N, C-alpha and C positions, 0 to 999 in steps of 0.2 A: 504494500500500500504506500503510495507516494505521500509527500508532506502535505500537498494540497488536500488530498482526500482525508488524511489524518485530521487536519484542522476542521474540515467540514463536519466530520463525525464528532469531533470534540465539541463543537458548537451545538450540534443537534442533541447530543447526550446531556450537555449542560442545560439546554432549554427544556428537555424532557423532565429532568429532575426538579428544576425550579418551578415548572408549571404544575408538577404534581404537588409541590409544597404550597405554592402561592396563587395558582390559577393563572389564566391568561392575562388579566388586567394587572396582576401584581408581579408580572415578569417583563419589565422593559428590556429592550435590547442591550442597554448599558450594563444591566445586571448579568445578563447572559454572557456578555463579553468578559466581564470581570471573573465570573465563575469559571469560564473556559480558559482564562489566562491569556486572552488576546485583546487587542485594541478594538474599540467599538467599530472603527472603520473597517476592520478585518471582517466583521460579521457581514457588513454590506458588500464586501467583495464577493461573498457567496450567495447572499440573499438580498434582493433589492429593497425589501421592507420586512417589518415584523410579520405582516400577513403572509408573505411568501415563505418566511421561515416556518411559520406554524403549519402551513399546508405541506411544506416539504417534510416536516416532522411527522405528520399524519402518514405520509407515504413511507417514511422511514420505519415507523412502528409496524405498519402492516407488512412491510418487507421482512422485518425481523420475525414476525409471527410465521410468515410463510417459510422462511429459512429454518426456523426451529422445528416446525411441525412436519413439513414435507420430508425433511431429512430422516425422520423417524417412522415414516409410513412405508410399508412394504406391500406393494400392489399385488404381489403373488400370494399373500396371505388370504385366508377366508375373510369375507367382509366383516363378519361379526368380530373377529379378532382385531381387524383394522379399526372398527368403530370404538372398541374399548381402549385401544392404544391411543386413538385420537383424543378421546375424552380425558384420559389420564395425563397425556402430554400437554393438553391445553390447560388443565388445572395447574400443573406444575409450572408452566411458563408464566401464567398470570400471578401465581403466588410468589414465584422467584423474582419476577420483574413487575412489581405492583405499579410502577409508573406507566407501564403499557396500558393497563386497563383504566387507570385513573385519567390518563390523557385521552383515550378514545371516548370515554364517557363525556368528558368536557367538550371534546371536539364535535361529536355527533349532535349535541344539543345546542351548538353555537352557530352564529352566522357564517363561520368559516366553512361549514359543511354546505357549500353552495351547490346549485344545480350543476355547475361546471365540474366541481369535484366529484359529485355523485355520478355523473355521466362519463367521467374520465376512465382511464385504464385502472383496473383493479386486479392485479395478479393473485392476491390472497383470496378475493371473492371468486375468481375463476377457478382457483384450485379447489376451494370448498365445493363449488358447483360440480366439478368433475368427480370429486370424491363421492358425493352422494348420488351422482348419476351412475357411478360404478355399482352402487348398491341397488339402485332401481333396475339397471340393465341386467344384473345377475339375478333379479327377482328375489333378492334377499330382503329388500325394503318394499314397503307399500308403493304402488305405482302413483306417486305424488311428484310434484315439481321438486327438483333438487334444491331450488331456492327456498321453498317452504320448509323442507327438511333441515336445511342449514340454519334457517331462522329459529326453528324450534330447538335444535340441539345447542346452538350457540347461546340462545337466550337462557337455556337451563344451566349451561356451564357458567355463564356470567353471574346468574343469580346465586349459584352455589359458592362461587368465589367471593361474592359480596358478603354472603352470610359468614363464611369462614373468616373474613377479614374484619368485619364490623361487629360480629357477635361472638367474640372468642369465648366468653364465659358460657354462653348458651351452647356453643359448639361442643364444649367438653362434655355436656350432658346428652348431646344428641348425635354423637359421632356414629354410633351404630346405625341410626336411622338415615343419616346423611349418606352413608355408604350404599344405601338402597337406591339412591336417585338414578345413577347411570343405568341400572337394570330396568327401572321403571320407564326411563326415556326409551331405552332399546325396545322394551315390550310395546311401547306406543307407536314405534315406526317400523318394526319388522313386519314382513309379509306373513300373515297367518297361514297362507297357503304353502309357504316354503317349509319343507320338512327337514331339510339338512341344516338346522340352526344349532 
């Protein structure tokens, strides 16, 4: 990785951590630059504005998810095994990198999530679509839209992560029940006509 790319990633990582702690409005470019150990003008060498930095950070986080998850997926495995691996890997990524989920939650509900962003390239979304399409095409999953299946599963994963993060005391009393959730989700999306589950 060259020095230019190093600095760009350093700026993005600094912005990610600061936004997790302070939100968008509490994270001016000057503070990002200070945290990254670069001059404020250096930030503008890579990003024309704070808006551009935040949109770039959105793509950076989603690329990080894609890299982490796709590397651990084995397309030759039975789809049920792939599903539970996906579930467990997503949970671990979100728990190990809490700034990812905190940033995405803020971004999606903000004006930064513009029609242009939503209609632009989305390799992570494309990967999830193909993942669930594999399940539908193999008749392991119900014949539903892969997008709908992705929304249902991702929503359940994120809800579980939130519970684990924000209700740690309650989590300790409900751990056994929480472990039932992935199986419940699987039971809701698997094809009841498929006998080789």
